[in-house]
C-alpha positions in Angstrom: 28.4 8.8 16.8 26.4 9.1 13.6 23.1 8.0 12.9 22.8 5.0 11.1 20.9 5.3 7.5 17.7 2.8 8.6 17.8 4.4 12.0 17.5 7.6 10.5 14.8 6.3 7.6 13.2 4.7 10.4 12.5 8.3 12.8 11.8 9.8 9.7 8.8 7.5 9.4 8.0 7.2 13.0 8.2 11.0 13.8 6.0 12.6 10.7 3.3 14.9 11.2 0.2 15.4 8.9 1.5 19.6 9.4 5.6 18.5 7.4 3.6 16.8 4.5 3.3 19.7 1.6 0.2 20.6 0.8 0.9 19.4 -3.1 2.2 16.2 -1.6 -1.1 15.5 0.4 -3.0 16.5 -3.0 -0.8 13.6 -4.7 -1.2 11.0 -2.3 -4.7 11.7 -2.1 -4.5 11.5 -6.2 -2.6 7.8 -6.0 -5.6 6.2 -3.3 -8.3 7.5 -5.6 -6.0 6.2 -8.7 -5.3 2.4 -6.8 -9.2 2.3 -6.0 -10.3 2.2 -9.7 -7.4 -0.1 -10.0 -8.1 -2.4 -7.9 -12.4 -2.0 -9.1 -11.0 -3.2 -12.0 -9.0 -5.8 -10.5 -11.6 -7.3 -8.4 -12.6 -8.5 -12.4 -10.4 -10.5 -13.0 -11.1 -14.2 -12.1 -7.5 -15.1 -10.4 -8.8 -11.7 -8.1 -12.3 -12.9 -7.6 -10.2 -16.5 -6.8 -8.1 -15.0 -3.8 -11.6 -13.2 -3.0 -13.5 -16.6 -2.2 -10.6 -17.6 0.0 -10.6 -14.9 2.5 -14.7 -15.6 2.3 -14.4 -19.1 2.9 -12.0 -18.8 6.1 -15.1 -16.6 7.4 -13.0 -14.7 9.7 -14.6 -11.5 10.4 -12.7 -8.0 11.4 -12.8 -4.2 10.7 -10.9 -4.3 7.3 -12.5 -3.5 3.7 -12.6 -6.4 0.9 -13.2 -3.8 -2.1 -16.2 -4.2 -3.8 -17.8 -6.5 -0.9 -19.9 -6.4 1.9 -18.4 -8.7 4.2 -15.1 -7.0 6.1 -12.1 -9.0 7.1 -9.3 -9.0 9.1 -6.9 -6.6 7.9 -3.7 -8.8 6.4 -7.1 -10.9 4.9 -8.0 -7.0 2.9 -4.7 -6.5 2.2 -3.8 -10.0 0.2 -7.3 -9.8 -1.5 -7.0 -5.8 -2.1 -3.5 -6.5 -3.4 -4.2 -8.9 -6.1 -6.8 -7.4 -7.6 -4.6 -4.1 -7.3 -2.0 -6.1 -9.3 -4.4 -8.4 -11.4 -4.2 -6.6 -14.3 -0.7 -4.3 -14.3 -2.2 -0.8 -14.0 -0.8 0.0 -11.1 1.2 3.2 -10.8 5.2 2.4 -11.0 7.9 5.4 -9.9 10.9 3.1 -11.7 11.6 -0.5 -11.9 13.2 -1.7 -8.8 12.3 1.2 -7.0 10.0 -0.6 -5.1 7.5 1.7 -5.4 3.7 0.9 -6.2 2.7 2.8 -3.7 -0.6 2.3 -4.4 -0.7 -1.6 -4.1 2.1 -1.9 -1.5 1.4 1.0 0.5 -1.9 2.0 0.2 -4.1 -1.2 1.2 -2.2 -2.4 4.3 -2.2 0.9 5.3 -6.0 1.5 4.6 -6.5 -2.3 6.2 -4.7 -1.7 9.2 -6.0 2.6 9.6 -9.6 0.5 9.2 -8.4 -2.4 12.1 -6.9 0.2 14.7 -10.0 3.1 14.4 -7.6 5.8 12.6 -8.6 8.6 11.5 -7.2 10.6 8.5 -4.6 12.2 8.5 -3.2 9.3 10.4 -4.1 7.8 7.8 -2.5 10.1 5.4 1.1 10.6 7.3 1.0 6.3 7.1 1.0 6.5 3.3 3.3 9.2 2.8 5.5 7.8 5.4 5.4 4.3 3.7 5.8 5.7 0.0 8.8 8.1 1.1 11.2 4.9 2.7 9.9 2.2 0.1 11.6 4.2 -2.6 14.7 5.3 -0.6 15.2 1.4 0.0 15.3 0.7 -3.9 16.7 3.6 -4.5 19.3 2.2 -2.1 19.0 -1.2 -3.4 20.0 -0.1 -7.2 17.0 -0.2 -8.7 18.2 -3.8 -9.6 15.7 -6.5 -8.3 13.7 -6.5 -11.9 16.9 -7.2 -13.5 17.7 -10.1 -10.9 14.3 -11.4 -11.5 12.8 -10.3 -8.4 9.1 -8.3 -8.4 9.9 -5.7 -6.2 7.5 -5.7 -4.0 
């Protein structure tokens, strides 16, 4: 019996270790992280981003996860909502190709950052999660035929 594609992809993500990742991939991942932080900080200046950040503040929930540009921390899911809004605020986030589902900064880095902070994960574990998420997202996007935008859906 052969292993299915979904199980194989899940196995890859669960079993990935830092030493398995080529140094040039780690370097590129770090470049992506700096890029999305910059994009999100610019996006934080937009009124629609400020509205979402204010919504998160108004909920009054505390957590361990960073809302970029803010002193107060929030639960992981709310930090991801605010930071993701900022990252998409001006459509500057990077893309592999339409429909491939890969805006790794907004859809992989920001949730991974929030989860890593919430779990107090170390930097290597955070990078492993980010690299695994990018790979999984790209493969799912390609398997979907890169057609989601053609059908009227935003890939994320």
